[in-house]
MDTraj code that builds the backbone (N, CA, C; nanometers):
import mdtraj as md
import numpy as np

residues = "MET ASN GLY PRO HIS ASP LEU GLY GLY GLN MET GLY LEU GLY PRO VAL THR PRO GLU LYS ASN GLU PRO ILE PHE HIS ALA GLU TRP GLU LYS ARG ALA LEU GLY VAL THR LEU THR ALA GLY ALA MET GLY HIS TRP SER ILE ASP GLU SER ARG HIS ALA ARG GLU ASN ARG HIS PRO VAL ASP TYR LEU SER SER SER TYR TYR GLU ILE TRP ILE LYS GLY LEU GLU ALA LEU LEU GLU ARG HIS GLY PHE VAL THR GLY ARG ASP LEU ALA LYS GLY ARG ALA VAL ASP PRO ALA ALA THR PRO LYS ARG VAL LEU LYS ALA ALA ASP VAL PRO ALA ALA LEU ALA ARG GLY GLY PRO CYS ASP ARG PRO ALA THR ALA PRO ALA ARG PHE LYS ALA GLY ASP ARG ILE MET THR ARG ASN PHE SER PRO THR GLY HIS THR ARG LEU PRO ARG TYR ALA ARG GLY LYS HIS GLY VAL ILE GLU SER VAL HIS GLU ALA HIS VAL PHE PRO ASP SER ASN ALA HIS GLY GLN GLY GLU ASN PRO GLN TRP LEU TYR THR VAL VAL PHE ASP GLY ARG GLU ILE TRP GLY ASP ASP ALA ASP PRO THR LEU THR LEU SER VAL ASP ALA TRP GLU SER TYR LEU GLU PRO VAL".split()
xyz = np.array([
    [8.2935, 0.8168, -1.7546],
    [8.4382, 0.8296, -1.7598],
    [8.4801, 0.9645, -1.7025],
    [8.5670, 0.9639, -1.6042],
    [8.6202, 1.0873, -1.5475],
    [8.7473, 1.1233, -1.6248],
    [8.7296, 1.1950, -1.7342],
    [8.8417, 1.2242, -1.8223],
    [8.8883, 1.3675, -1.8145],
    [8.9953, 1.4012, -1.8867],
    [9.0512, 1.5368, -1.8823],
    [8.9619, 1.6408, -1.9478],
    [8.8627, 1.5954, -2.0253],
    [8.7709, 1.6887, -2.0904],
    [8.6721, 1.7500, -1.9915],
    [8.6555, 1.6869, -1.8761],
    [8.5520, 1.7224, -1.7794],
    [8.6096, 1.8232, -1.6804],
    [8.6167, 1.9501, -1.7203],
    [8.6963, 2.0495, -1.6484],
    [8.6178, 2.1382, -1.5529],
    [8.4859, 2.1295, -1.5528],
    [8.4075, 2.2264, -1.4769],
    [8.4484, 2.2389, -1.3314],
    [8.4823, 2.3604, -1.2892],
    [8.5154, 2.3865, -1.1503],
    [8.6588, 2.3555, -1.1116],
    [8.7388, 2.2993, -1.2025],
    [8.8777, 2.2700, -1.1679],
    [8.9603, 2.3977, -1.1711],
    [9.0560, 2.4056, -1.0796],
    [9.1421, 2.5239, -1.0696],
    [9.2792, 2.4968, -1.1297],
    [9.3519, 2.6047, -1.1558],
    [9.4895, 2.5933, -1.2019],
    [9.5060, 2.5869, -1.3522],
    [9.3951, 2.5943, -1.4273],
    [9.4036, 2.5846, -1.5729],
    [9.3915, 2.7218, -1.6395],
    [9.3838, 2.8261, -1.5599],
    [9.3788, 2.9603, -1.6168],
    [9.2377, 3.0021, -1.6549],
    [9.2188, 3.1311, -1.6809],
    [9.0855, 3.1821, -1.7155],
    [9.0471, 3.1455, -1.8586],
    [8.9170, 3.1479, -1.8843],
    [8.8671, 3.1358, -2.0206],
    [8.8777, 3.2732, -2.0853],
    [8.9522, 3.2829, -2.1943],
    [8.9760, 3.4125, -2.2591],
    [8.9268, 3.4072, -2.4032],
    [8.8003, 3.4421, -2.4265],
    [8.7456, 3.4403, -2.5626],
    [8.8273, 3.5312, -2.6557],
    [8.8492, 3.4841, -2.7756],
    [8.9257, 3.5592, -2.8751],
    [8.8313, 3.6511, -2.9512],
    [8.8614, 3.7808, -2.9566],
    [8.7771, 3.8754, -3.0293],
    [8.7843, 3.8458, -3.1793],
    [8.6666, 3.8485, -3.2423],
    [8.6581, 3.8226, -3.3864],
    [8.7288, 3.6935, -3.4247],
    [8.7096, 3.5922, -3.3423],
    [8.7782, 3.4650, -3.3657],
    [8.7355, 3.4041, -3.4985],
    [8.8302, 3.3617, -3.5812],
    [8.7946, 3.2966, -3.7078],
    [8.7418, 3.1563, -3.6819],
    [8.6668, 3.1042, -3.7779],
    [8.6153, 2.9676, -3.7636],
    [8.7306, 2.8682, -3.7572],
    [8.8320, 2.8899, -3.8393],
    [8.9510, 2.8049, -3.8403],
    [9.0744, 2.8928, -3.8256],
    [9.1731, 2.8431, -3.7520],
    [9.2965, 2.9180, -3.7330],
    [9.4057, 2.8763, -3.8306],
    [9.3845, 2.7679, -3.9018],
    [9.4825, 2.7196, -4.0000],
    [9.4096, 2.6338, -4.1026],
    [9.4675, 2.6223, -4.2215],
    [9.4046, 2.5462, -4.3286],
    [9.3864, 2.3988, -4.2902],
    [9.4815, 2.3430, -4.2152],
    [9.4718, 2.2008, -4.1828],
    [9.3516, 2.1717, -4.0924],
    [9.3048, 2.2727, -4.0176],
    [9.1878, 2.2514, -3.9330],
    [9.0628, 2.2273, -4.0174],
    [9.0534, 2.2937, -4.1323],
    [8.9418, 2.2685, -4.2233],
    [8.9424, 2.1231, -4.2678],
    [9.0601, 2.0735, -4.3004],
    [9.0721, 1.9355, -4.3455],
    [9.0407, 1.8388, -4.2318],
    [9.0814, 1.8732, -4.1101],
    [9.0528, 1.7870, -3.9954],
    [8.9023, 1.7714, -3.9761],
    [8.8299, 1.8818, -3.9854],
    [8.6842, 1.8759, -3.9733],
    [8.6233, 1.7951, -4.0879],
    [8.6680, 1.8251, -4.2104],
    [8.6124, 1.7570, -4.3273],
    [8.6377, 1.6072, -4.3252],
    [8.7595, 1.5672, -4.2911],
    [8.7924, 1.4250, -4.2883],
    [8.7138, 1.3537, -4.1788],
    [8.6978, 1.4179, -4.0635],
    [8.6226, 1.3564, -3.9539],
    [8.4769, 1.3350, -3.9918],
    [8.4156, 1.4350, -4.0553],
    [8.2751, 1.4236, -4.0947],
    [8.2559, 1.3194, -4.2040],
    [8.3438, 1.3180, -4.3040],
    [8.3282, 1.2214, -4.4124],
    [8.3575, 1.0795, -4.3643],
    [8.4520, 1.0641, -4.2719],
    [8.4791, 0.9312, -4.2170],
    [8.3593, 0.8824, -4.1355],
    [8.2987, 0.9716, -4.0590],
    [8.1802, 0.9343, -3.9836],
    [8.0652, 0.8943, -4.0747],
    [8.0580, 0.9578, -4.1936],
    [7.9512, 0.9270, -4.2883],
    [7.9649, 0.7877, -4.3482],
    [8.0791, 0.7197, -4.3274],
    [8.0931, 0.5826, -4.3757],
    [7.9971, 0.4884, -4.3035],
    [7.9526, 0.5276, -4.1845],
    [7.8502, 0.4513, -4.1149],
    [7.8997, 0.3412, -4.0234],
    [8.0244, 0.3492, -3.9792],
    [8.0796, 0.2418, -3.8958],
    [8.0825, 0.2757, -3.7478],
    [8.0547, 0.4004, -3.7104],
    [8.0491, 0.4378, -3.5691],
    [7.9491, 0.5511, -3.5507],
    [7.9031, 0.5669, -3.4286],
    [7.8055, 0.6706, -3.3948],
    [7.8765, 0.7968, -3.3486],
    [7.8006, 0.9049, -3.3374],
    [7.8569, 1.0287, -3.2856],
    [7.9025, 1.0108, -3.1416],
    [7.8357, 0.9222, -3.0681],
    [7.8741, 0.8986, -2.9289],
    [8.0070, 0.8247, -2.9197],
    [8.0275, 0.7261, -3.0072],
    [8.1572, 0.6584, -3.0091],
    [8.2674, 0.7555, -3.0517],
    [8.2338, 0.8448, -3.1449],
    [8.3314, 0.9435, -3.1911],
    [8.3703, 1.0387, -3.0780],
    [8.2722, 1.0855, -3.0020],
    [8.3025, 1.1729, -2.8882],
    [8.3897, 1.1013, -2.7850],
    [8.3541, 0.9757, -2.7583],
    [8.4303, 0.9002, -2.6590],
    [8.5745, 0.8809, -2.7043],
    [8.5960, 0.8611, -2.8339],
    [8.7321, 0.8434, -2.8857],
    [8.8159, 0.9696, -2.8658],
    [8.7509, 1.0862, -2.8740],
    [8.8246, 1.2118, -2.8534],
    [8.8508, 1.2374, -2.7054],
    [8.7536, 1.2019, -2.6208],
    [8.7650, 1.2322, -2.4778],
    [8.8474, 1.1288, -2.4019],
    [8.8574, 1.0092, -2.4560],
    [8.9242, 0.8989, -2.3873],
    [9.0739, 0.8999, -2.4177],
    [9.1392, 1.0078, -2.3759],
    [9.2821, 1.0221, -2.4005],
    [9.3537, 1.0493, -2.2670],
    [9.4832, 1.0192, -2.2641],
    [9.5608, 1.0471, -2.1437],
    [9.5558, 1.1972, -2.1165],
    [9.5402, 1.2388, -1.9901],
    [9.5300, 1.3814, -1.9596],
    [9.6444, 1.4657, -2.0151],
    [9.7671, 1.4156, -2.0097],
    [9.8803, 1.4932, -2.0615],
    [9.8643, 1.5164, -2.2109],
    [9.8226, 1.4128, -2.2830],
    [9.8015, 1.4238, -2.4274],
    [9.6852, 1.5174, -2.4572],
    [9.5738, 1.4988, -2.3867],
    [9.4543, 1.5784, -2.4130],
    [9.4798, 1.7272, -2.3869],
    [9.5361, 1.7585, -2.2714],
    [9.5514, 1.8982, -2.2314],
    [9.6631, 1.9699, -2.3062],
    [9.7509, 1.8949, -2.3724],
    [9.8581, 1.9575, -2.4501],
    [9.8260, 1.9618, -2.5988],
    [9.7054, 1.9165, -2.6361],
    [9.6653, 1.9148, -2.7766],
    [9.5635, 2.0248, -2.8039],
    [9.5671, 2.0789, -2.9259],
    [9.4666, 2.1768, -2.9650],
    [9.3352, 2.1052, -2.9976],
    [9.2315, 2.1838, -3.0182],
    [9.0975, 2.1290, -3.0418],
    [9.0983, 2.0296, -3.1575],
    [9.1493, 2.0707, -3.2720],
    [9.1446, 1.9826, -3.3887],
    [9.2530, 1.8759, -3.3855],
    [9.3574, 1.8957, -3.3091],
    [9.4513, 1.7848, -3.2872],
    [9.3809, 1.6706, -3.2141],
    [9.2959, 1.7050, -3.1178],
    [9.2194, 1.6032, -3.0461],
    [9.1248, 1.5323, -3.1426],
    [9.0632, 1.6062, -3.2341],
    [8.9745, 1.5451, -3.3329],
    [9.0505, 1.4434, -3.4185],
    [9.1692, 1.4805, -3.4645],
    [9.2459, 1.3908, -3.5513],
    [9.2922, 1.2670, -3.4742],
    [9.3359, 1.2854, -3.3514],
    [9.3791, 1.1702, -3.2711],
    [9.2622, 1.0765, -3.2433],
    [9.1447, 1.1324, -3.2182],
    [9.0262, 1.0501, -3.1996],
    [8.9902, 0.9755, -3.3267],
    [9.0008, 1.0435, -3.4412],
    [8.9703, 0.9795, -3.5685],
    [9.0676, 0.8661, -3.5983],
    [9.1949, 0.8857, -3.5695],
    [9.2929, 0.7775, -3.5894],
    [9.2540, 0.6538, -3.5093],
    [9.2100, 0.6755, -3.3842],
    [9.1700, 0.5626, -3.3006],
    [9.0498, 0.4907, -3.3599],
    [8.9522, 0.5659, -3.4118],
    [8.8334, 0.5057, -3.4717],
    [8.8678, 0.4280, -3.5980],
    [8.9495, 0.4879, -3.6830],
    [8.9864, 0.4221, -3.8084],
    [9.0635, 0.2933, -3.7830],
    [9.1504, 0.2949, -3.6821],
    [9.2250, 0.1737, -3.6503],
    [9.1328, 0.0688, -3.5877],
    [9.0439, 0.1102, -3.4998],
    [8.9523, 0.0176, -3.4336],
    [8.8634, -0.0543, -3.5337],
    [8.8220, 0.0159, -3.6394],
    [8.7285, -0.0412, -3.7360],
    [8.7967, -0.0939, -3.8623],
    [8.9276, -0.1043, -3.8589],
    [8.9989, -0.1729, -3.9658],
    [9.0306, -0.0928, -4.0899],
    [9.0235, 0.0401, -4.0821],
    [9.0533, 0.1219, -4.1996],
    [9.2003, 0.1623, -4.2080],
    [9.2693, 0.1619, -4.0955],
    [9.4138, 0.1834, -4.0932],
    [9.4739, 0.0885, -3.9899],
    [9.6042, 0.0698, -3.9979],
    [9.6766, -0.0083, -3.8971],
    [9.7817, 0.0795, -3.8331],
    [9.8425, 0.0280, -3.7272],
    [9.9518, 0.1010, -3.6639],
    [10.0650, 0.1270, -3.7611],
    [10.0890, 0.0313, -3.8509],
    [10.1955, 0.0510, -3.9506],
    [10.1589, 0.1621, -4.0483],
    [10.0317, 0.1694, -4.0883],
    [9.9884, 0.2786, -4.1764],
    [10.0141, 0.4143, -4.1110],
    [9.9745, 0.4254, -3.9851],
    [9.9897, 0.5528, -3.9152],
    [10.1367, 0.5887, -3.8961],
    [10.2188, 0.4888, -3.8660],
    [10.3616, 0.5140, -3.8453],
    [10.4282, 0.5640, -3.9727],
    [10.3874, 0.5092, -4.0874],
    [10.4494, 0.5460, -4.2150],
    [10.3800, 0.6641, -4.2831],
    [10.2594, 0.6991, -4.2352],
    [10.1882, 0.8106, -4.2953],
    [10.1280, 0.7786, -4.4304],
    [10.1093, 0.6526, -4.4617],
    [10.0487, 0.6105, -4.5890],
    [9.9944, 0.4688, -4.5726],
    [9.9113, 0.4273, -4.6690],
    [9.8520, 0.2939, -4.6630],
    [9.9581, 0.1872, -4.6872],
    [9.9667, 0.0928, -4.5982],
    [10.0606, -0.0192, -4.6089],
    [9.9845, -0.1510, -4.6111],
    [9.8869, -0.1631, -4.5234],
    [9.8122, -0.2874, -4.5070],
    [9.6742, -0.2773, -4.5724],
    [9.6114, -0.3908, -4.6023],
    [9.4748, -0.3901, -4.6568],
    [9.3788, -0.3234, -4.5584],
    [9.2751, -0.2606, -4.6126],
    [9.1804, -0.1864, -4.5291],
    [9.0386, -0.2368, -4.5500],
    [8.9527, -0.2120, -4.4512],
    [8.8108, -0.2464, -4.4615],
    [8.7442, -0.1634, -4.5704],
    [8.6309, -0.2097, -4.6179],
    [8.5534, -0.1390, -4.7200],
    [8.4417, -0.0595, -4.6534],
    [8.4306, 0.0707, -4.6813],
    [8.3252, 0.1509, -4.6180],
    [8.1866, 0.1028, -4.6572],
    [8.0915, 0.1180, -4.5657],
    [7.9524, 0.0870, -4.5965],
    [7.8980, 0.1839, -4.7010],
    [7.9431, 0.3075, -4.6948],
    [7.9007, 0.4092, -4.7903],
    [8.0078, 0.5170, -4.7980],
    [8.0043, 0.5946, -4.9052],
    [8.1016, 0.7010, -4.9264],
    [8.0263, 0.8310, -4.9519],
    [8.0601, 0.9351, -4.8783],
    [7.9964, 1.0653, -4.8954],
    [8.0619, 1.1380, -5.0123],
    [7.9852, 1.1649, -5.1171],
    [8.0353, 1.2366, -5.2335],
    [8.0271, 1.3875, -5.2103],
    [8.1163, 1.4612, -5.2753],
    [8.1209, 1.6066, -5.2565],
    [7.9866, 1.6719, -5.2866],
    [7.9196, 1.6238, -5.3905],
    [7.7923, 1.6851, -5.4297],
    [7.6830, 1.6633, -5.3255],
    [7.7010, 1.5623, -5.2398],
    [7.5983, 1.5288, -5.1398],
    [7.6232, 1.5935, -5.0039],
    [7.7347, 1.6658, -4.9893],
    [7.7698, 1.7223, -4.8593],
    [7.6670, 1.8234, -4.8088],
    [7.6220, 1.9215, -4.8907],
    [7.5246, 2.0185, -4.8368],
    [7.3984, 1.9524, -4.7820],
    [7.3463, 1.8533, -4.8545],
    [7.2241, 1.7863, -4.8081],
    [7.2510, 1.7070, -4.6808],
    [7.3676, 1.6431, -4.6729],
    [7.4016, 1.5638, -4.5535],
    [7.4155, 1.6529, -4.4314],
    [7.4787, 1.7692, -4.4480],
    [7.4941, 1.8614, -4.3356],
    [7.3595, 1.9199, -4.2933],
    [7.2736, 1.9480, -4.3907],
    [7.1420, 2.0030, -4.3589],
    [7.0559, 1.9007, -4.2860],
    [7.0727, 1.7729, -4.3212],
    [6.9947, 1.6664, -4.2579],
    [7.0405, 1.6422, -4.1156],
    [7.1713, 1.6564, -4.0902],
    [7.2256, 1.6369, -3.9565],
    [7.2111, 1.4929, -3.9106],
    [7.2114, 1.4751, -3.7799],
    [7.1970, 1.3412, -3.7220],
    [7.0998, 1.3429, -3.6070],
    [6.9711, 1.3562, -3.6350],
    [6.8722, 1.3629, -3.5266],
    [6.8847, 1.2451, -3.4317],
    [6.8758, 1.2718, -3.3017],
    [6.8897, 1.1656, -3.2021],
    [6.7650, 1.1516, -3.1153],
    [6.6546, 1.2192, -3.1524],
    [6.5292, 1.1978, -3.0811],
    [6.4669, 1.0678, -3.1312],
    [6.4023, 0.9952, -3.0408],
    [6.3442, 0.8657, -3.0728],
    [6.2084, 0.8527, -3.0030],
    [6.1218, 0.7614, -3.0503],
    [5.9931, 0.7405, -2.9820],
    [6.0144, 0.6902, -2.8393],
    [5.9364, 0.7405, -2.7482],
    [5.9444, 0.6971, -2.6085],
    [5.8750, 0.5630, -2.5919],
    [5.9319, 0.4774, -2.5105],
    [5.8722, 0.3454, -2.4847],
    [5.7996, 0.3403, -2.3501],
    [5.8071, 0.4488, -2.2734],
    [5.7406, 0.4553, -2.1428],
    [5.7160, 0.6022, -2.1085],
    [5.6229, 0.6307, -2.0189],
    [5.5995, 0.7698, -1.9786],
    [5.7215, 0.8283, -1.9088],
    [5.7347, 0.9593, -1.9170],
    [5.8434, 1.0279, -1.8476],
    [5.8279, 1.0121, -1.6969],
    [5.9377, 0.9908, -1.6289],
    [5.9350, 0.9723, -1.4841],
    [5.9226, 1.1047, -1.4103],
    [5.9679, 1.2139, -1.4744],
    [5.9697, 1.3448, -1.4087],
    [5.8956, 1.4468, -1.4937],
    [5.8607, 1.5585, -1.4311],
    [5.7973, 1.6706, -1.4996],
    [5.8643, 1.7994, -1.4543],
    [5.8396, 1.9076, -1.5267],
    [5.8967, 2.0371, -1.4902],
    [5.8570, 2.0742, -1.3477],
    [5.9542, 2.1207, -1.2715],
    [5.9310, 2.1595, -1.1330],
    [5.9684, 2.0533, -1.0317],
    [5.9863, 1.9287, -1.0747],
    [6.0241, 1.8222, -0.9820],
    [6.1664, 1.8424, -0.9308],
    [6.1852, 1.8153, -0.8023],
    [6.3191, 1.8186, -0.7445],
    [6.3821, 1.6805, -0.7594],
    [6.5080, 1.6784, -0.7993],
    [6.5773, 1.5519, -0.8234],
    [6.7171, 1.5569, -0.7604],
    [6.7794, 1.4412, -0.7566],
    [6.9205, 1.4313, -0.7209],
    [6.9891, 1.3476, -0.8276],
    [7.1018, 1.3942, -0.8757],
    [7.1755, 1.3174, -0.9758],
    [7.2507, 1.2035, -0.9088],
    [7.2666, 1.0948, -0.9820],
    [7.3418, 0.9806, -0.9304],
    [7.4894, 1.0185, -0.9142],
    [7.5538, 0.9593, -0.8158],
    [7.6973, 0.9776, -0.7945],
    [7.7674, 0.8502, -0.8390],
    [7.8217, 0.8521, -0.9585],
    [7.8846, 0.7336, -1.0147],
    [8.0072, 0.7740, -1.0963],
    [8.0979, 0.6803, -1.1164],
    [8.2209, 0.7050, -1.1926],
    [8.2391, 0.5915, -1.2937],
    [8.1666, 0.5958, -1.4049],
    [8.1733, 0.4867, -1.5019],
    [8.3081, 0.4836, -1.5742],
    [8.3484, 0.3639, -1.6132],
    [8.4719, 0.3520, -1.6916],
    [8.4471, 0.3848, -1.8381],
    [8.3211, 0.3819, -1.8805],
    [8.2871, 0.4121, -2.0189],
    [8.2367, 0.5541, -2.0356],
    [8.1683, 0.5769, -2.1465],
    [8.1231, 0.7102, -2.1848],
    [8.0019, 0.7527, -2.1026],
    [7.9947, 0.8799, -2.0680],
    [7.8746, 0.9373, -2.0077],
    [7.8709, 1.0859, -2.0376],
    [7.7491, 1.1416, -2.0400],
    [7.7330, 1.2846, -2.0642],
    [7.6966, 1.3591, -1.9356],
    [7.6967, 1.2924, -1.8220],
    [7.6727, 1.3640, -1.6964],
    [7.8065, 1.4116, -1.6418],
    [7.8280, 1.5442, -1.6356],
    [7.9570, 1.5941, -1.5892],
    [7.9890, 1.5485, -1.4478],
    [8.1158, 1.5290, -1.4222],
    [8.1605, 1.4840, -1.2899],
    [8.1165, 1.5804, -1.1802],
    [8.1226, 1.7116, -1.2081],
    [8.0912, 1.8105, -1.1051],
    [7.9411, 1.8190, -1.0761],
    [7.8568, 1.7536, -1.1596],
    [7.7129, 1.7596, -1.1376],
    [7.6578, 1.6280, -1.0854],
    [7.7430, 1.5411, -1.0340],
    [7.6974, 1.4129, -0.9806],
    [7.6738, 1.4233, -0.8293],
    [7.5685, 1.3569, -0.7828],
    [7.5354, 1.3618, -0.6414],
    [7.4871, 1.4991, -0.5976],
    [7.4202, 1.5723, -0.6886],
    [7.3759, 1.7089, -0.6600],
    [7.2240, 1.7204, -0.6715],
    [7.1675, 1.8138, -0.5960],
    [7.0241, 1.8401, -0.5995],
    [6.9937, 1.9486, -0.7019],
    [6.8885, 1.9266, -0.7792],
    [6.8475, 2.0244, -0.8787],
    [6.6979, 2.0169, -0.9032],
    [6.6513, 2.0965, -1.0006],
    [6.5090, 2.1039, -1.0346],
    [6.4933, 2.0836, -1.1846],
    [6.3956, 2.0007, -1.2233],
    [6.3658, 1.9806, -1.3647],
    [6.3070, 2.1095, -1.4221],
    [6.3708, 2.1614, -1.5247],
    [6.3202, 2.2821, -1.5911],
    [6.2398, 2.2474, -1.7164],
    [6.2899, 2.1515, -1.7965],
    [6.2247, 2.1166, -1.9225],
    [6.2331, 1.9665, -1.9467],
    [6.1352, 1.9157, -2.0214],
    [6.1336, 1.7760, -2.0641],
    [6.1478, 1.7746, -2.2156],
    [6.2441, 1.6974, -2.2678],
    [6.2787, 1.7036, -2.4102],
    [6.2482, 1.5754, -2.4871],
    [6.1474, 1.5014, -2.4487],
    [6.1144, 1.3765, -2.5165],
    [6.2293, 1.2757, -2.5003],
    [6.2205, 1.1638, -2.5713],
    [6.3210, 1.0582, -2.5583],
    [6.4318, 1.0767, -2.6626],
    [6.5545, 1.0477, -2.6215],
    [6.6712, 1.0607, -2.7092],
    [6.7630, 0.9402, -2.6904],
    [6.8466, 0.9171, -2.7910],
    [6.9464, 0.8099, -2.7844],
    [7.0287, 0.8258, -2.6568],
    [7.0513, 0.7145, -2.5873],
    [7.1300, 0.7166, -2.4638],
    [7.2775, 0.7008, -2.4999],
    [7.3584, 0.8055, -2.4868],
    [7.4971, 0.8004, -2.5336],
    [7.5850, 0.7013, -2.4586],
    [7.5525, 0.6748, -2.3318],
    [7.6373, 0.5872, -2.2516],
    [7.6442, 0.4458, -2.3078],
    [7.5348, 0.4000, -2.3668],
    [7.5361, 0.2672, -2.4291],
    [7.5712, 0.2761, -2.5772],
    [7.5225, 0.3793, -2.6446],
    [7.5440, 0.3917, -2.7888],
    [7.6910, 0.4083, -2.8245],
    [7.7691, 0.4675, -2.7351],
    [7.9120, 0.4872, -2.7607],
    [7.9886, 0.3563, -2.7658],
    [7.9312, 0.2508, -2.7092],
    [8.0016, 0.1237, -2.6979],
    [7.9327, 0.0111, -2.7745],
    [7.8482, 0.0493, -2.8728],
    [7.7829, -0.0500, -2.9554],
    [7.6806, -0.1342, -2.8827],
    [7.6234, -0.0805, -2.7759],
    [7.5276, -0.1555, -2.6943],
    [7.3841, -0.1110, -2.7188],
    [7.3612, -0.0457, -2.8314],
    [7.2260, -0.0054, -2.8677],
    [7.1932, 0.1372, -2.8297],
    [7.0903, 0.1910, -2.8944],
    [7.0513, 0.3300, -2.8701],
    [6.9786, 0.3475, -2.7376],
    [6.8985, 0.2482, -2.6954],
    [6.8310, 0.2502, -2.5652],
    [6.7751, 0.3885, -2.5294],
    [6.6837, 0.4425, -2.6073],
    [6.6362, 0.5799, -2.5843],
    [6.5821, 0.6003, -2.4433],
    [6.6104, 0.7172, -2.3894],
    [6.5600, 0.7581, -2.2584],
    [6.5088, 0.9011, -2.2679],
    [6.4198, 0.9343, -2.1745],
    [6.3750, 1.0736, -2.1640],
    [6.4938, 1.1621, -2.1262],
    [6.4955, 1.2812, -2.1853],
    [6.6023, 1.3785, -2.1607],
    [6.5422, 1.5028, -2.0961],
    [6.6120, 1.5548, -1.9948],
    [6.5622, 1.6690, -1.9182],
    [6.6682, 1.7775, -1.9077],
    [6.6238, 1.9022, -1.9011],
    [6.7123, 2.0095, -1.8574],
    [6.6948, 2.0255, -1.7072],
    [6.8052, 2.0140, -1.6336],
    [6.8037, 2.0253, -1.4881],
    [6.8800, 2.1513, -1.4491],
    [6.8227, 2.2315, -1.3611],
    [6.8864, 2.3550, -1.3146],
    [6.9376, 2.3350, -1.1730],
    [7.0638, 2.3726, -1.1513],
    [7.1273, 2.3623, -1.0197],
    [7.1637, 2.5023, -0.9705],
    [7.1540, 2.5221, -0.8399],
    [7.2071, 2.6441, -0.7779],
    [7.3592, 2.6380, -0.7798],
    [7.4220, 2.7523, -0.8067],
    [7.5669, 2.7555, -0.8152],
    [7.6356, 2.7029, -0.6904],
    [7.5809, 2.7314, -0.5748],
    [7.6427, 2.6856, -0.4500],
    [7.6292, 2.5341, -0.4323],
    [7.5254, 2.4755, -0.4907],
    [7.5104, 2.3303, -0.4852],
    [7.6233, 2.2620, -0.5640],
    [7.6652, 2.3259, -0.6707],
    [7.7705, 2.2688, -0.7555],
    [7.9089, 2.3018, -0.7021],
    [7.9332, 2.4280, -0.6690],
    [8.0688, 2.4718, -0.6371],
    [8.0887, 2.5165, -0.4928],
    [7.9881, 2.5010, -0.4080],
    [8.0067, 2.5286, -0.2671],
    [7.9772, 2.6716, -0.2275],
    [8.0052, 2.7029, -0.1014],
    [7.9687, 2.8319, -0.0444],
    [8.0419, 2.9493, -0.1068],
    [8.1544, 2.9248, -0.1724],
    [8.2297, 3.0342, -0.2332],
    [8.1745, 3.0745, -0.3697],
    [8.0770, 3.0013, -0.4208],
    [8.0224, 3.0311, -0.5536],
    [7.9413, 3.1600, -0.5512],
    [7.9305, 3.2230, -0.6665],
    [7.8460, 3.3405, -0.6837],
    [7.7021, 3.3022, -0.6493],
    [7.6387, 3.3683, -0.5516],
    [7.5025, 3.3300, -0.5099],
    [7.3977, 3.3540, -0.6172],
    [7.4298, 3.4333, -0.7206],
    [7.3330, 3.4591, -0.8281],
    [7.3473, 3.3584, -0.9426],
    [7.4434, 3.2681, -0.9321],
    [7.4745, 3.1767, -1.0418],
    [7.3855, 3.0528, -1.0388],
    [7.3387, 3.0123, -1.1568],
    [7.2731, 2.8825, -1.1724],
    [7.3406, 2.8097, -1.2885],
    [7.3246, 2.6792, -1.2900],
    [7.3857, 2.5953, -1.3930],
    [7.2802, 2.5009, -1.4492],
    [7.2707, 2.4916, -1.5817],
    [7.1763, 2.4013, -1.6465],
    [7.2514, 2.2869, -1.7126],
    [7.2013, 2.1657, -1.6949],
    [7.2605, 2.0453, -1.7529],
    [7.1498, 1.9639, -1.8188],
    [7.1730, 1.9170, -1.9402],
    [7.0808, 1.8226, -2.0032],
    [7.1181, 1.6825, -1.9566],
    [7.0251, 1.6135, -1.8938],
    [7.0542, 1.4862, -1.8280],
    [6.9519, 1.3803, -1.8660],
    [7.0006, 1.2615, -1.8961],
    [6.9115, 1.1489, -1.9286],
    [6.8485, 1.0940, -1.8010],
    [6.7341, 1.0265, -1.8175],
    [6.6527, 0.9869, -1.7031],
    [6.7261, 0.8973, -1.6036],
    [6.8099, 0.8068, -1.6543],
    [6.8773, 0.7137, -1.5634],
    [6.9830, 0.7826, -1.4785],
    [7.0145, 0.9086, -1.5069],
    [7.1082, 0.9829, -1.4230],
    [7.0394, 1.0385, -1.2983],
    [6.9059, 1.0356, -1.2937],
    [6.8304, 1.1119, -1.1953],
    [6.7522, 1.0235, -1.0998],
    [6.7383, 1.0721, -0.9766],
    [6.6538, 1.0086, -0.8758],
    [6.5630, 1.1161, -0.8163],
    [6.4405, 1.0792, -0.7792],
    [6.3495, 1.1787, -0.7189],
    [6.3937, 1.2143, -0.5770],
    [6.3614, 1.3356, -0.5363],
    [6.3857, 1.3811, -0.3993],
    [6.2510, 1.3908, -0.3284],
])
top = md.Topology()
chain = top.add_chain()
for i, resn in enumerate(residues, 1):
    res = top.add_residue(resn, chain, resSeq=i)
    for name in ("N", "CA", "C"):
        top.add_atom(name, md.element.get_by_symbol(name[0]), res)
traj = md.Trajectory(xyz[None], top)
């Protein structure tokens, strides 16, 4: 999906200006946005990949005019409605109006520390040998899927070198759409800055991308 979240190399959006001593949250409601998103995900009705896609799959005007946690809440609303936990009428009125689905499980407050410590590992057993090894030269596929993908738009159709092999991991492109985990080998690929951004790029710059095997072709 070529969405508004995929900003690498785009001009006109202003510089990145890190905030000194930036707080973890800028407002109390942001804490609640994070907490509600995590506890809703713990119900077990969608994957982290579907959750990411729900946040990224927004109209550019909406996405670029929303703050970080506003995007999280809008993505969560889409997930809750898709899986039957809220309806459009519920959202319009700001309260429950219609019957809702029953969660598969409920995360209790006492279980939160253990759940956060456990995380959501996405490494899986490999079903075939890795196609590439460190040092191999590759070219990324040039494609524009309508669904979810983790290969940035600016890194498609580019030449790079395999730096690291990270075993097999859940393939987000299928997992985001309920089409199975389909584990693939994951690699860190290093690109020269000029390969990504052209002759005007800083010649000392390199870019690293974690890329699944089906994104890559040998050179």
